[in-house]
KOLNU-849449 format. One record per residue (C-alpha): residue number from 1; chain; x negated, z, y negated; residue in one letter. Coordinates in Angstrom, 2 decimals, decimal comma. Each point is the difference from the previous one (the first is absolute). Example, Ala and Ser with C-alpha at 12.3 -4.5 7.8 and 13.67 -1.06 7.14 Angstrom:
residues 2
resi->1&chain->A&X->-12,30&Z->7,80&Y->4,50&resn->A
resi->2&chain->A&X->-1,37&Z->-0,66&Y->-3,44&resn->S
This chain:
residues 252
resi->1&chain->A&X->-99,42&Z->109,27&Y->-92,57&resn->M
resi->2&chain->A&X->-3,30&Z->0,75&Y->2,04&resn->K
resi->3&chain->A&X->-2,33&Z->-2,47&Y->1,07&resn->N
resi->4&chain->A&X->0,88&Z->-2,44&Y->-2,17&resn->T
resi->5&chain->A&X->-0,75&Z->-2,05&Y->-3,15&resn->L
resi->6&chain->A&X->3,00&Z->0,01&Y->-1,40&resn->E
resi->7&chain->A&X->1,01&Z->-2,28&Y->-3,41&resn->I
resi->8&chain->A&X->3,28&Z->0,95&Y->-1,00&resn->K
resi->9&chain->A&X->2,16&Z->-2,14&Y->-2,55&resn->N
resi->10&chain->A&X->-3,45&Z->-0,44&Y->-1,76&resn->L
resi->11&chain->A&X->0,36&Z->-1,95&Y->-3,66&resn->R
resi->12&chain->A&X->-3,32&Z->-0,70&Y->-1,88&resn->A
resi->13&chain->A&X->-0,92&Z->-2,45&Y->-2,45&resn->G
resi->14&chain->A&X->-2,81&Z->-0,40&Y->-2,65&resn->I
resi->15&chain->A&X->0,14&Z->-1,18&Y->-3,71&resn->G
resi->16&chain->A&X->3,61&Z->0,80&Y->-0,04&resn->G
resi->17&chain->A&X->0,55&Z->-2,45&Y->2,68&resn->T
resi->18&chain->A&X->1,27&Z->1,51&Y->3,23&resn->E
resi->19&chain->A&X->-1,55&Z->-2,15&Y->2,97&resn->I
resi->20&chain->A&X->1,12&Z->2,55&Y->2,58&resn->L
resi->21&chain->A&X->3,54&Z->0,24&Y->0,06&resn->H
resi->22&chain->A&X->1,36&Z->3,05&Y->3,12&resn->S
resi->23&chain->A&X->-2,38&Z->-1,18&Y->2,17&resn->L
resi->24&chain->A&X->0,59&Z->1,68&Y->3,49&resn->N
resi->25&chain->A&X->-2,45&Z->0,45&Y->2,82&resn->L
resi->26&chain->A&X->-1,08&Z->2,67&Y->2,99&resn->T
resi->27&chain->A&X->-3,39&Z->-0,63&Y->1,71&resn->V
resi->28&chain->A&X->-0,51&Z->3,19&Y->2,89&resn->P
resi->29&chain->A&X->-3,46&Z->1,07&Y->0,99&resn->K
resi->30&chain->A&X->-0,71&Z->-2,05&Y->3,01&resn->G
resi->31&chain->A&X->0,94&Z->-2,95&Y->-1,07&resn->Q
resi->32&chain->A&X->-1,14&Z->-3,25&Y->-1,75&resn->V
resi->33&chain->A&X->2,33&Z->-1,60&Y->-2,25&resn->H
resi->34&chain->A&X->-0,42&Z->-3,19&Y->-2,41&resn->A
resi->35&chain->A&X->1,60&Z->-1,41&Y->-3,49&resn->I
resi->36&chain->A&X->0,09&Z->-3,55&Y->-0,34&resn->M
resi->37&chain->A&X->0,34&Z->-1,48&Y->-3,46&resn->G
resi->38&chain->A&X->-0,69&Z->-3,03&Y->-2,12&resn->K
resi->39&chain->A&X->-1,59&Z->0,65&Y->-3,14&resn->N
resi->40&chain->A&X->1,53&Z->2,14&Y->-2,94&resn->G
resi->41&chain->A&X->2,39&Z->0,99&Y->2,80&resn->S
resi->42&chain->A&X->-0,78&Z->3,89&Y->-0,33&resn->G
resi->43&chain->A&X->-2,54&Z->0,82&Y->2,24&resn->K
resi->44&chain->A&X->-3,43&Z->0,97&Y->-2,01&resn->S
resi->45&chain->A&X->2,73&Z->1,95&Y->-2,35&resn->T
resi->46&chain->A&X->0,99&Z->1,86&Y->2,66&resn->L
resi->47&chain->A&X->-3,58&Z->0,62&Y->1,30&resn->A
resi->48&chain->A&X->-1,02&Z->1,79&Y->-3,43&resn->K
resi->49&chain->A&X->3,32&Z->1,44&Y->-0,36&resn->V
resi->50&chain->A&X->-1,32&Z->1,94&Y->3,03&resn->M
resi->51&chain->A&X->-3,45&Z->0,50&Y->-0,64&resn->S
resi->52&chain->A&X->1,26&Z->1,41&Y->-4,09&resn->G
resi->53&chain->A&X->-1,33&Z->-2,41&Y->-2,01&resn->H
resi->54&chain->A&X->0,42&Z->0,69&Y->-3,20&resn->P
resi->55&chain->A&X->1,10&Z->-2,89&Y->-1,82&resn->D
resi->56&chain->A&X->3,05&Z->0,03&Y->2,44&resn->Y
resi->57&chain->A&X->3,33&Z->1,79&Y->-1,17&resn->E
resi->58&chain->A&X->2,42&Z->1,33&Y->2,62&resn->V
resi->59&chain->A&X->3,68&Z->0,31&Y->-1,11&resn->T
resi->60&chain->A&X->1,74&Z->1,34&Y->3,49&resn->G
resi->61&chain->A&X->-0,82&Z->0,17&Y->3,63&resn->G
resi->62&chain->A&X->-2,77&Z->2,00&Y->1,86&resn->D
resi->63&chain->A&X->-2,70&Z->-0,52&Y->1,67&resn->V
resi->64&chain->A&X->-0,40&Z->3,28&Y->2,77&resn->L
resi->65&chain->A&X->-2,39&Z->0,31&Y->2,57&resn->L
resi->66&chain->A&X->0,47&Z->1,85&Y->2,93&resn->D
resi->67&chain->A&X->3,54&Z->1,33&Y->-1,55&resn->G
resi->68&chain->A&X->-1,90&Z->0,76&Y->-3,67&resn->E
resi->69&chain->A&X->0,19&Z->-1,86&Y->-2,90&resn->S
resi->70&chain->A&X->-3,53&Z->-1,34&Y->-1,60&resn->I
resi->71&chain->A&X->1,66&Z->-1,63&Y->-3,47&resn->L
resi->72&chain->A&X->-1,27&Z->2,82&Y->-2,38&resn->G
resi->73&chain->A&X->-3,43&Z->0,84&Y->2,04&resn->L
resi->74&chain->A&X->-3,32&Z->-2,01&Y->-1,68&resn->E
resi->75&chain->A&X->-1,60&Z->-2,28&Y->1,73&resn->P
resi->76&chain->A&X->-2,92&Z->1,84&Y->1,85&resn->D
resi->77&chain->A&X->2,65&Z->2,41&Y->0,85&resn->V
resi->78&chain->A&X->1,65&Z->-2,53&Y->1,78&resn->R
resi->79&chain->A&X->-2,80&Z->-0,56&Y->2,18&resn->A
resi->80&chain->A&X->-0,38&Z->2,83&Y->0,87&resn->R
resi->81&chain->A&X->3,28&Z->0,84&Y->1,57&resn->A
resi->82&chain->A&X->-0,93&Z->-2,94&Y->2,49&resn->G
resi->83&chain->A&X->1,19&Z->-3,33&Y->-1,58&resn->L
resi->84&chain->A&X->-3,33&Z->-2,71&Y->-0,14&resn->F
resi->85&chain->A&X->0,47&Z->-3,06&Y->-1,83&resn->M
resi->86&chain->A&X->-2,28&Z->-3,19&Y->0,06&resn->A
resi->87&chain->A&X->0,56&Z->-2,65&Y->-2,61&resn->F
resi->88&chain->A&X->-0,68&Z->-3,62&Y->-0,28&resn->Q
resi->89&chain->A&X->-2,55&Z->0,34&Y->-2,95&resn->Y
resi->90&chain->A&X->-1,82&Z->3,18&Y->1,46&resn->P
resi->91&chain->A&X->-2,21&Z->1,75&Y->-3,21&resn->S
resi->92&chain->A&X->-3,71&Z->-0,42&Y->0,26&resn->E
resi->93&chain->A&X->-2,05&Z->3,36&Y->-0,82&resn->I
resi->94&chain->A&X->-3,57&Z->-1,23&Y->-0,49&resn->P
resi->95&chain->A&X->-3,06&Z->3,33&Y->0,37&resn->G
resi->96&chain->A&X->2,86&Z->1,46&Y->2,58&resn->V
resi->97&chain->A&X->-0,97&Z->-0,06&Y->3,59&resn->T
resi->98&chain->A&X->2,57&Z->-0,71&Y->2,87&resn->I
resi->99&chain->A&X->-0,99&Z->2,91&Y->1,86&resn->A
resi->100&chain->A&X->-0,29&Z->2,09&Y->-3,21&resn->N
resi->101&chain->A&X->3,90&Z->-0,83&Y->-0,83&resn->F
resi->102&chain->A&X->1,38&Z->0,79&Y->2,95&resn->L
resi->103&chain->A&X->-1,75&Z->2,90&Y->0,57&resn->R
resi->104&chain->A&X->1,16&Z->1,14&Y->-4,10&resn->A
resi->105&chain->A&X->3,70&Z->-1,16&Y->1,04&resn->A
resi->106&chain->A&X->0,00&Z->2,32&Y->3,35&resn->L
resi->107&chain->A&X->-1,60&Z->2,96&Y->-2,15&resn->N
resi->108&chain->A&X->2,95&Z->-0,70&Y->-2,58&resn->A
resi->109&chain->A&X->2,89&Z->1,00&Y->2,73&resn->R
resi->110&chain->A&X->-1,97&Z->3,44&Y->0,71&resn->R
resi->111&chain->A&X->0,48&Z->3,17&Y->-1,59&resn->P
resi->112&chain->A&X->-1,36&Z->0,62&Y->-2,74&resn->E
resi->113&chain->A&X->-4,12&Z->0,85&Y->1,06&resn->G
resi->114&chain->A&X->0,25&Z->-1,85&Y->3,19&resn->E
resi->115&chain->A&X->-1,40&Z->-2,62&Y->0,83&resn->E
resi->116&chain->A&X->-0,58&Z->-1,93&Y->3,44&resn->V
resi->117&chain->A&X->-3,72&Z->0,68&Y->1,95&resn->D
resi->118&chain->A&X->-2,21&Z->-2,91&Y->-0,08&resn->A
resi->119&chain->A&X->-0,27&Z->-0,90&Y->3,11&resn->V
resi->120&chain->A&X->3,40&Z->0,49&Y->1,13&resn->E
resi->121&chain->A&X->0,39&Z->-2,64&Y->-2,62&resn->F
resi->122&chain->A&X->-2,30&Z->-2,57&Y->1,09&resn->Y
resi->123&chain->A&X->1,43&Z->1,07&Y->3,68&resn->H
resi->124&chain->A&X->3,58&Z->-1,14&Y->-1,34&resn->H
resi->125&chain->A&X->-1,32&Z->-3,08&Y->-1,86&resn->L
resi->126&chain->A&X->-1,93&Z->-1,68&Y->2,54&resn->Y
resi->127&chain->A&X->2,28&Z->0,54&Y->2,65&resn->A
resi->128&chain->A&X->2,76&Z->-1,72&Y->-2,14&resn->K
resi->129&chain->A&X->-2,44&Z->-3,25&Y->-1,27&resn->M
resi->130&chain->A&X->-0,63&Z->0,19&Y->3,73&resn->D
resi->131&chain->A&X->3,56&Z->-0,62&Y->0,78&resn->L
resi->132&chain->A&X->0,81&Z->-2,01&Y->-3,12&resn->L
resi->133&chain->A&X->-3,23&Z->-2,69&Y->1,10&resn->K
resi->134&chain->A&X->-2,19&Z->0,64&Y->-3,16&resn->I
resi->135&chain->A&X->-3,55&Z->0,21&Y->-0,26&resn->D
resi->136&chain->A&X->-1,02&Z->3,76&Y->-1,23&resn->R
resi->137&chain->A&X->-2,26&Z->-2,05&Y->-2,89&resn->S
resi->138&chain->A&X->3,22&Z->-0,16&Y->-1,33&resn->F
resi->139&chain->A&X->-0,11&Z->3,58&Y->-1,27&resn->T
resi->140&chain->A&X->-2,99&Z->-0,74&Y->-2,39&resn->S
resi->141&chain->A&X->1,67&Z->-2,17&Y->-2,20&resn->R
resi->142&chain->A&X->2,37&Z->0,63&Y->-2,99&resn->A
resi->143&chain->A&X->3,73&Z->-0,29&Y->0,15&resn->V
resi->144&chain->A&X->0,66&Z->-3,37&Y->-0,07&resn->N
resi->145&chain->A&X->-1,91&Z->-0,90&Y->-2,72&resn->D
resi->146&chain->A&X->-1,43&Z->-3,81&Y->1,32&resn->G
resi->147&chain->A&X->2,38&Z->0,54&Y->2,58&resn->F
resi->148&chain->A&X->1,13&Z->-3,61&Y->1,76&resn->S
resi->149&chain->A&X->3,79&Z->0,68&Y->0,45&resn->G
resi->150&chain->A&X->0,08&Z->0,37&Y->3,60&resn->G
resi->151&chain->A&X->-2,66&Z->3,02&Y->-0,43&resn->E
resi->152&chain->A&X->2,56&Z->1,40&Y->-3,05&resn->K
resi->153&chain->A&X->2,27&Z->-0,10&Y->2,74&resn->K
resi->154&chain->A&X->-1,90&Z->1,27&Y->3,02&resn->R
resi->155&chain->A&X->-0,90&Z->2,92&Y->-2,54&resn->N
resi->156&chain->A&X->3,56&Z->1,11&Y->-0,46&resn->E
resi->157&chain->A&X->1,02&Z->-0,01&Y->3,09&resn->I
resi->158&chain->A&X->-3,35&Z->2,61&Y->1,05&resn->L
resi->159&chain->A&X->1,52&Z->1,78&Y->-3,07&resn->Q
resi->160&chain->A&X->2,94&Z->0,68&Y->1,88&resn->M
resi->161&chain->A&X->-1,14&Z->0,57&Y->2,89&resn->A
resi->162&chain->A&X->-2,28&Z->2,54&Y->-1,85&resn->M
resi->163&chain->A&X->2,97&Z->1,80&Y->-0,97&resn->L
resi->164&chain->A&X->2,62&Z->-0,10&Y->2,56&resn->E
resi->165&chain->A&X->2,57&Z->-0,35&Y->-2,34&resn->P
resi->166&chain->A&X->3,96&Z->0,29&Y->1,00&resn->K
resi->167&chain->A&X->1,36&Z->-3,65&Y->-1,24&resn->Y
resi->168&chain->A&X->-2,13&Z->-2,58&Y->-1,57&resn->A
resi->169&chain->A&X->1,03&Z->-2,63&Y->-1,66&resn->V
resi->170&chain->A&X->-2,11&Z->-3,47&Y->-0,22&resn->L
resi->171&chain->A&X->0,68&Z->-2,43&Y->-2,26&resn->D
resi->172&chain->A&X->-0,90&Z->-3,95&Y->0,31&resn->E
resi->173&chain->A&X->-2,48&Z->1,62&Y->2,10&resn->T
resi->174&chain->A&X->-0,48&Z->-3,60&Y->1,30&resn->D
resi->175&chain->A&X->-0,80&Z->-1,31&Y->-3,78&resn->S
resi->176&chain->A&X->-3,16&Z->-2,05&Y->-0,02&resn->G
resi->177&chain->A&X->-0,65&Z->0,58&Y->3,79&resn->L
resi->178&chain->A&X->-1,36&Z->-2,31&Y->2,12&resn->D
resi->179&chain->A&X->0,46&Z->-0,48&Y->3,35&resn->I
resi->180&chain->A&X->-2,47&Z->2,32&Y->1,77&resn->D
resi->181&chain->A&X->0,86&Z->1,92&Y->-2,74&resn->A
resi->182&chain->A&X->3,23&Z->0,32&Y->0,65&resn->L
resi->183&chain->A&X->-0,65&Z->1,35&Y->3,71&resn->K
resi->184&chain->A&X->-2,90&Z->2,40&Y->-0,78&resn->I
resi->185&chain->A&X->2,53&Z->1,66&Y->-2,51&resn->V
resi->186&chain->A&X->3,24&Z->0,07&Y->2,06&resn->S
resi->187&chain->A&X->-2,11&Z->1,06&Y->2,96&resn->H
resi->188&chain->A&X->-1,27&Z->3,07&Y->-2,11&resn->G
resi->189&chain->A&X->3,88&Z->0,02&Y->-0,89&resn->V
resi->190&chain->A&X->1,35&Z->0,24&Y->3,42&resn->N
resi->191&chain->A&X->-2,42&Z->2,77&Y->1,23&resn->S
resi->192&chain->A&X->1,37&Z->2,34&Y->-2,34&resn->L
resi->193&chain->A&X->3,36&Z->-0,57&Y->0,97&resn->R
resi->194&chain->A&X->2,18&Z->3,01&Y->1,63&resn->G
resi->195&chain->A&X->1,93&Z->2,18&Y->0,02&resn->P
resi->196&chain->A&X->-1,07&Z->2,13&Y->-3,01&resn->K
resi->197&chain->A&X->-0,05&Z->-2,64&Y->-2,16&resn->L
resi->198&chain->A&X->3,06&Z->-2,59&Y->-1,77&resn->G
resi->199&chain->A&X->-1,52&Z->-2,94&Y->-1,32&resn->I
resi->200&chain->A&X->1,11&Z->-2,33&Y->-2,34&resn->L
resi->201&chain->A&X->-1,27&Z->-3,08&Y->-0,73&resn->V
resi->202&chain->A&X->1,03&Z->-2,79&Y->-2,69&resn->I
resi->203&chain->A&X->-0,72&Z->-3,29&Y->0,11&resn->T
resi->204&chain->A&X->0,72&Z->-3,70&Y->-0,54&resn->H
resi->205&chain->A&X->-0,48&Z->-1,54&Y->3,04&resn->Y
resi->206&chain->A&X->0,39&Z->-0,17&Y->3,51&resn->Q
resi->207&chain->A&X->-3,02&Z->-0,60&Y->1,17&resn->R
resi->208&chain->A&X->-1,90&Z->4,18&Y->-0,88&resn->L
resi->209&chain->A&X->3,30&Z->1,01&Y->2,65&resn->L
resi->210&chain->A&X->-1,23&Z->-2,40&Y->2,49&resn->D
resi->211&chain->A&X->-3,44&Z->2,92&Y->0,40&resn->Y
resi->212&chain->A&X->2,24&Z->3,34&Y->-1,84&resn->I
resi->213&chain->A&X->3,42&Z->-0,20&Y->2,87&resn->V
resi->214&chain->A&X->2,64&Z->1,47&Y->-2,09&resn->P
resi->215&chain->A&X->2,71&Z->2,29&Y->1,36&resn->D
resi->216&chain->A&X->2,26&Z->-1,37&Y->-2,79&resn->V
resi->217&chain->A&X->-0,05&Z->-2,28&Y->-2,37&resn->V
resi->218&chain->A&X->2,11&Z->0,18&Y->-3,50&resn->H
resi->219&chain->A&X->0,48&Z->-2,93&Y->-2,38&resn->V
resi->220&chain->A&X->-0,31&Z->0,84&Y->-3,87&resn->M
resi->221&chain->A&X->1,93&Z->-2,17&Y->-2,62&resn->V
resi->222&chain->A&X->0,45&Z->0,96&Y->-3,71&resn->G
resi->223&chain->A&X->-1,33&Z->3,06&Y->0,60&resn->G
resi->224&chain->A&X->2,11&Z->1,25&Y->2,78&resn->Q
resi->225&chain->A&X->0,16&Z->-0,18&Y->3,52&resn->I
resi->226&chain->A&X->2,56&Z->-2,48&Y->1,78&resn->V
resi->227&chain->A&X->-1,29&Z->-0,55&Y->3,06&resn->K
resi->228&chain->A&X->-1,02&Z->1,35&Y->3,27&resn->S
resi->229&chain->A&X->-0,84&Z->0,26&Y->2,95&resn->G
resi->230&chain->A&X->-2,66&Z->-0,80&Y->3,30&resn->P
resi->231&chain->A&X->-3,38&Z->-1,72&Y->-0,54&resn->K
resi->232&chain->A&X->1,24&Z->-2,88&Y->0,95&resn->E
resi->233&chain->A&X->1,68&Z->-0,12&Y->-3,01&resn->L
resi->234&chain->A&X->-3,50&Z->-0,32&Y->-1,66&resn->A
resi->235&chain->A&X->0,47&Z->-3,40&Y->1,77&resn->L
resi->236&chain->A&X->3,02&Z->-1,42&Y->-0,39&resn->E
resi->237&chain->A&X->-1,37&Z->0,43&Y->-3,83&resn->L
resi->238&chain->A&X->-3,55&Z->-2,03&Y->0,29&resn->E
resi->239&chain->A&X->2,95&Z->-2,51&Y->1,17&resn->K
resi->240&chain->A&X->2,60&Z->0,16&Y->-2,30&resn->K
resi->241&chain->A&X->-1,02&Z->1,27&Y->-2,75&resn->G
resi->242&chain->A&X->0,85&Z->2,80&Y->-2,25&resn->Y
resi->243&chain->A&X->2,39&Z->-2,52&Y->-1,62&resn->D
resi->244&chain->A&X->2,11&Z->0,40&Y->3,29&resn->W
resi->245&chain->A&X->0,32&Z->3,42&Y->-0,96&resn->V
resi->246&chain->A&X->1,28&Z->-0,45&Y->-3,33&resn->E
resi->247&chain->A&X->2,73&Z->-2,62&Y->0,72&resn->K
resi->248&chain->A&X->1,03&Z->2,80&Y->2,58&resn->D
resi->249&chain->A&X->0,55&Z->2,72&Y->-2,51&resn->L
resi->250&chain->A&X->1,67&Z->-2,36&Y->-2,27&resn->V
resi->251&chain->A&X->2,39&Z->-1,38&Y->2,93&resn->A
resi->252&chain->A&X->0,92&Z->3,70&Y->0,86&resn->A
């Protein structure tokens, strides 16, 4: 299906243990969807499977970007196809500045032998930094080396802004953030919302969704999406807890 990130009957796990059980989910461009679930429900496994993490085995189903399967592709090819992943614990790359990292990432998306013009690159980079309220000195620092939790997350949002993906998956973006850092990161995500980008936010807590307001909320239990609804569903979960959903499943 065009203009959608579509997960169809996805089954996957690690070490012979299935974690995702025929999971179905569709995220259209122009919308923000949120997945909520308690620890062990399979949320981060979904993100890692979508990214192509080698430790996870897919045993059924598919993941489609604009109607094209990405499951057989290497992680870097998936990224070039338009999938951006922001993980809970971003990697540190000592000795590589943010500016050089981003320039290399953009060049990797161009035809072989072509490189982004330096003046054009910095003009674009500074415009995105201003949009995200990031100080210009940030670009000379090594990627995530010695960064606070908030700085790491802001760096990921800057990467997303520069790479302009078709779909972004934000796994536990609020993890470890104080309220000020959460507001800054949320502002960055909200500034990038638009008709050309579909966003999937994965979180435990409703508080993130106070700032990044989703179009649709999905609840994951036992490796499946078991309930979907409008943004108010997150508030109901916050009030009643995940046991409320599980009890409804048993009753049904």
